[in-house]
N, C-alpha and C positions, 0 to 999 in steps of 0.2 A: 539555292544559289542566287535565285534573282533578289530575295532577301537580303542576303548578305552584300551582293552588288548595290544595292539602293542603301544600306545603314553606310558602305564603306565611301560610297560617293558623299553622302549626306554629312559625314565626319569631315572628307576633304573639304567642303564647300562652308563648313562650318571655320574650319581651321584656316583656310585661305581669307574666308572674310574678315575676321577677327585680326589677323594680320595686317591686313591692307588698309583697314578703322584706326588699329594703333599708332600703325607708321603716318598716316595722311594725318591725325592728330600731332604728331612730332613736327610735323614740318609748318607748323602755325606757333607764331610767340605769345598766344592768349589760352586761356582757360578753358575748359569745359567738363562735362561729365564723362566717365569712360562709356566708349560704347560696348555693345554685345554684340557679339555676332550676328551676320544679316540683317537686323532688327537696328542696328544703330542705338541712336536714342530713341526713336518712336514709341516706346513703350512710356515715356513721359507725357504723349499727347494722346493716349488713349483713355476714352471714356467720354462721358458727356462733353457736349462744349462749352459749359460752364467753366471745365478744369482748365480751360486752354490760357486763359490769361493769368490765372494764378500760378501757372507753370511757370510761364515767363518770368513772372514776378522773382517765384523761387531762383531760377539760375541767377537772376540779376544778384539778388540779397547774396547768394553762395560764391558766383564767379565773380562778380564785377560787370563793369560797363561796357566790356566786348568778350563775348562767350561764343565760343565753337562746339555745334552739334551734327549729328548724323542723321538725318530721316532715312532710315535703309542704309542706301550707301550714297545718297544726295549729301553733299555739304553745306553746312549753313551757318552763317555768321550772324549772330544778333548783336545789334549796337544800341545803347541807353543813351548815350551823352553826345552833346553837341559836339564835343571835340573829335569824335570819330564820325559823325554824322555829317558836319559840316562841308569837309571835302569830298566825301560823297556826292551830295544831291548838289553842291556847285560846280561839278565837273560838266564839261561839256562833252566829254567822251564815254564816261561810264553811266550811258542813260539808258541802257536795254533792261528791259524789266526783266523780273525774275518767274520762277518755271511754274508758281502758281497762276499767272497770266495766262496759261496756255489753255488753262479749263476754260478760259473766256472766249477763245478763237472760233469756235463753230457759231458761236453767236454775233461778236462784234468782228470777226476777222480782223484785218491789219487796218483798224482805226486808230485814233490819235492815243487811246489809252495803251495798246498793245504792241504799236510799230515802234521802228527805231531807224536809224541810221539817215539816210537822206530824204526816205519816204516821210518820216515821222516832220523832220525837219521841213518839208517843202509844204507839208497841210498844215503843219502848226503856225508857218506863216502867213498863207491865206487865209487862214478859219479866224485868226486873230481879231480882225476889224467886227467879226458878229458880235464881238461882246464890247465894242466900245459903247461909251456911254448914252451917245444918240440912239444906237439902236435899244438899250436896255431902258430908256424913256417908253420907246413905242411896247415892251412886253410891260409895262406899270400895270395898262388898262386889265389887261390879261390876269395879274396876279391879284389886282383889286376885285375883279369879276369873282373869281375861284374861292376867295379870301369870305365872301357874303355867302357863298353856298357852305363854306364851313362852318361860318357862322351859323346858320339854320341847323345843321347837324349837332353843332355842339348843345342849340337851345334843346334839343330832344333829348339829351342823354344828360343834362345838367342835374346837380343835385345826388348823383351817384358816383362811384367810383365807374372809370372807362378807360380799357385799354387805348391808348392813344395810336397806337402804331398802325393799326389797319385805316384809321380816318385819317391821318398825314400821309399815308402813304398814297392815297386816293387823291388827295389835293395836289400833292406832289406830282404825280401822274400827270393832272390834267393841267398844271401851268406848263410842265414840260414839253408836252403833246402839242400844245397850241402854239407856244412861243417858238419852238425847236421847227417841228414840221407844218404849223401853220394850220392846224386841225384840232377840232376837240372832239374826244373819246368818249367825253361827260363819263369819266370813270365815278365822279363822287356819286352820280346818280345812277350809275349802271357797274355795281360794284362786282357782279358776277360775268363781267364780258368775257368772251375767251383772251381778249389779247392783254386785260388784267391777270387774269388766272395764269395764264403763261409766263408772264415775267415772274411772279410769284414761284412759280415752279423752278424757273432757271436758278433764280438766285439762291433757291433753299439745295438745289443740288449741286452749284458749283460751290456753295462753302461747306457742303459737306465732303467734297472732293477734298478742298484746301485742309481742313481739318483732319482727314482721315487717309494717312499715307498709301494704304492697301487700294483705297478708291482711287485715288490719284494715280495711280498705273492704268494705263488705258485697258492692257489687255484683262483685267479684273472688272473695271467698269462697263466694258462693251458686252459682259457677258449678264449684267444687271438689269433688273426692270428699272433702274433710273436712266440706261441709256436710252429706252423707249419713249420714256416722258419728254425726256430732254430732246430727244429728235422732233416729237410733234409739236412742242413748244415754240422750236426755232423754226418751223416751218408755217406757224400762225404769224410769229412775229414778224419775218422775214416777207411775207405776203403783205403784211398791210403798211410795212416800211415801203416797200415797191410800189402798193396802190398810190400812195400819198406822193411818191418822187412822180409816178406818171402823169399823176391829176395836175401838180403844180408846173411840169413841164410841159403839157397842153395848154394851161393859163397863160406861160410865156410866148410861146409861140404864137396864141392869138391874138397878143399883144404887140407881137413882133418885136420884141425885147431878146436880143441875140448876143448880146455882151454888157458885162458892167461896166458903167459909165459914170465914172468918179467926180464928173463934175455935175452931174445932177443925182447924184448918190441913188441911182434905178438900183434895185438888189440888196441897197443896203438899208434906205430908211422906211423900211415895212417889215408886217410882222412875220414875212417870209424871210427875212435877211438870212437866217445861216443856211436853210437850205438852196437859197437864189446864189450864194457864194458858191457853194458846191456844184450847181449845174450851170452856173455861167464861168467860172473860173478856167484857168488855163495854168498847165505846168509846160514848160519848154513847147509852148505853141500848141499845145493837145489837151483838150475839155478831158476831166479823168474820167474814169468808166463808171457806167451804172451801179457796179458791184461796190468800186470803193465810195461812192457816194452812200450807198445803202449801209456800208460799213462805218462810215464817220455817224449818218445818223442815227444808225442803232448804239452806236458808242455813248452819243449825248444823251439819248433817252435813258440809256442806264445809268451815266454819271449824275446825270441832274435830276434823277427820281430818287435812288438809294441813299444817295448822301445826304440828301437835303432833307429826307425823310427822319432819316437818324440824328441828324442835328438839331431839328427843331422837336423830333419827342424829346430829348434829352434835357434841350433848354428848358421847356414846358415844365418838365420833372423837378428840373433844381430849383426853378422860379416857385412851385408849389410849396416849397420850405423856406423860402424867403420872402414874406409879403413885404417886407420894407423895400426889399428891391422892387419889387411889382408896383407899388405907391411911387417910388421915383420915376419908375417908365411911364405911368400914368400920367404923373406930373409934367413930365417932359413931353406928352403929346399935348395936354393943357396948354402950356407955355407957346407952343408950336401952333395949334391949331385955333386955337383962341375958344371961344364959346362954344361954337358950334365943332361939337366932338362928332358928330355922326356923319360929316362929310368925310371924302376921300382927301389922304394928305397927297401933295403934285410930289415930283420926284425932287424937287431944291426942298421941300419940306424932309422928307426921308433922310437927306444926306444930312440934314440938322441935327437928327437925332442921335448925339454922341453918344448918349448914357446907355441906350439901346444897343450901340455898336459894341460898347464896353462890355454888356451882359453876354452878348454873342461871343466876344471872341474869348471871355474866361468861361463860358460853357463849353464851347468847343476844345479848351486848354484840357478842361477835367474829362469830358467825353468826346473826345475826337472821332468824327463822323468815320473817317477812315483812321483806325487803329495802329494800321501796320503795313509797310510799303515795301515791295521786293525787287533788289537789281541784281541782274548775272554780270559777272564779271568777265571779260570778253580776254583779258589777258594779264599776266602775272603783273601787280603792281602794289604799292605801298597806300594805305590809307590811316592818315593820323597815327604813324607810328608802326600799323599793324601790317604783316606780310600777308597778303592774299592771293593765291594761285586761281588761275584761269579756271574757268567754269565753277566758280564758288559762288553761292547765292547770298546776297546780304540781307538780312531782314531787318528793317528799320522801326524799332518798334515805339513808335509816337506815344502810344499811351503811356508808358511809365517814364519815358522821356520828359513829358509835360508834368509830372507829378514829382519830379528827382527832387529832392529836396537839398542838392546842392542848388539847383536852380531856382526854386521858389520857395519862400518860407510858409510853413502851414500850407503844405500842397495841397490838403483835401478839402480846404476851407475854399468857399466860393467868396469870393472877391471881386468884383466888375472894377473897383478902382484900380488893380495892380495895372492896367494899361494904360493909366491915365498919363502916366510920364515913360519916356523911354530909356528906363532902367534897367531895364533885363542884363544881366549875368553872360548872356550869350544871344547874338542876335537870332540864332538857331534854334533856340529854347521853346519857339512855338514855331510849328510847322504843321498846321492845322488844315493847311492848304496844299501841303510840301512846299518847296522852296527850290530855287535854283532853276534851270534851263527846263526842268518839267515840273514847273509847278503847276496847279489846277489852272487851266486856262478859262475856267468858268465861273472863277470866285467872285466876280463881283456881281456874276448874275446871281447867285448863291446867296451872298449877302442882301442883295437886295430884295429875292423873296423870302429869306428870313425875317427880314425886316416888318415888309407888310406883314407878313403872317403874327408875328410876334406883335406887332403894335396893335394890329386886330382884334386880337385875342386879348388882351390885356386892355383895352378901349372896353369893351364889352363884358368881360367875366375876371374874378378872381379867381384864381387859382389854388386849391386847397390840398395838402398830402394826405395819400390816403395809407394804410400799414402792409401794403405790398413793398418788400424789397425788391431790389433790382438782382436778376442774374444774368451778369454780363457775358458775351462770347462773342469772339472776335473773329471775322473770315474776311467778305468783301468790306463791309462796314460795321460798325459796333450796334449790336443789338442786345437786348434783354430776352432771354429764353423764356422768361414768363410774361413778357410784355411792358410795357410802361406807363404805368395807372398813376391818373390825378382825378381829382374830383373839380368840376367847374359850379360856380355858383355866380350869376347872374347879376352884373353891378345895377342897381336903381336910376 
């Protein structure tokens, strides 16, 4: 009897699920694959991480520039073209991040990346000065110091193929901890630290949950061993952040600094600028809480480390296949720095490296550090002629949009000169740092860091290609499952 009841209940659940999914698809004026009962279209994304990007490309090829799918019963609309993407990212109302960002909440809480509404607008406003060019100039010595440590590391592995990902990740981690938090954890010299390992564990688990619809369900995830690993990693990261916040607060108290003084730039023109803003700023006459400070610091630790690592690794990879572009970067530095290539560039000189900037933009076009963005739609609306129901999740496919043949001639070819003139067919055809009100607040920080690192490496090494092929996978950031391999040859 119990077996029969179970079978009957299962059949009813399958029928109800299928009816719901089919009706839901008909409520939209865009195409998509037919969903299966209960699963929806989750079957399309099961398998290895490297199958995710090709699956998105196939949907684009078959159904066009806007596609509807269901992962279990969660509705997703995938956008591949600026004519749909522009009105969404330009909106000042549709700013709520999508479901996948929920997996970041235990770590980042309600920080700038995950928050919405008035909390996001208030914090975005008072954190923006932390990325003023005056402050970026104060971060430059940090980047240059860590670039020299990177050069020593690369000399040790020169003349043989090497996976860049772990090397660049440690360099980026040193850059962001010292500039954002005002302390150095010496990740490049202590790669086995618990802090470094915890960040690696967390990003790996969150990426897995984004790709796997079943692990994305809390009820399933919470009974796996991943939950325990996540909890331990979060405990270590939060403790480190709170220790740094407490130490800086004591410094400010000892200096009798109790508020931001815009006349003397206290809390602005120093290496603690970001953290000082959080500690001293007020919203509605009240200091923000310790927990909110911790959330914002952790948010920028994550955003400023993982994305830059991805951007730099793929830039080195693509440059290794283009020796002519490397030489142009090298010549540009000789023209700007003169005969003394051993000296550090100034902030002004880095701004003069326009060709290097074109190289970075073209690299980020082909290999965007953040390949996908999600938005949750909080009301029934229309986007670019598409009817979108409340509680839909929009997936903006930056990766394939920036390789779209309608937008770029020979889109897979590496041509930095594309960006010499502003003749893009659509202003939103390049959104490597997102766009609109929720664009990346730290994009100038990232560009400066990438310029320093790329210029330093090209000044000392030639990059040579290897026979390793990339196995791209997309989750939080763009990665290669089998590493990003390059060979370095020291310049004489």
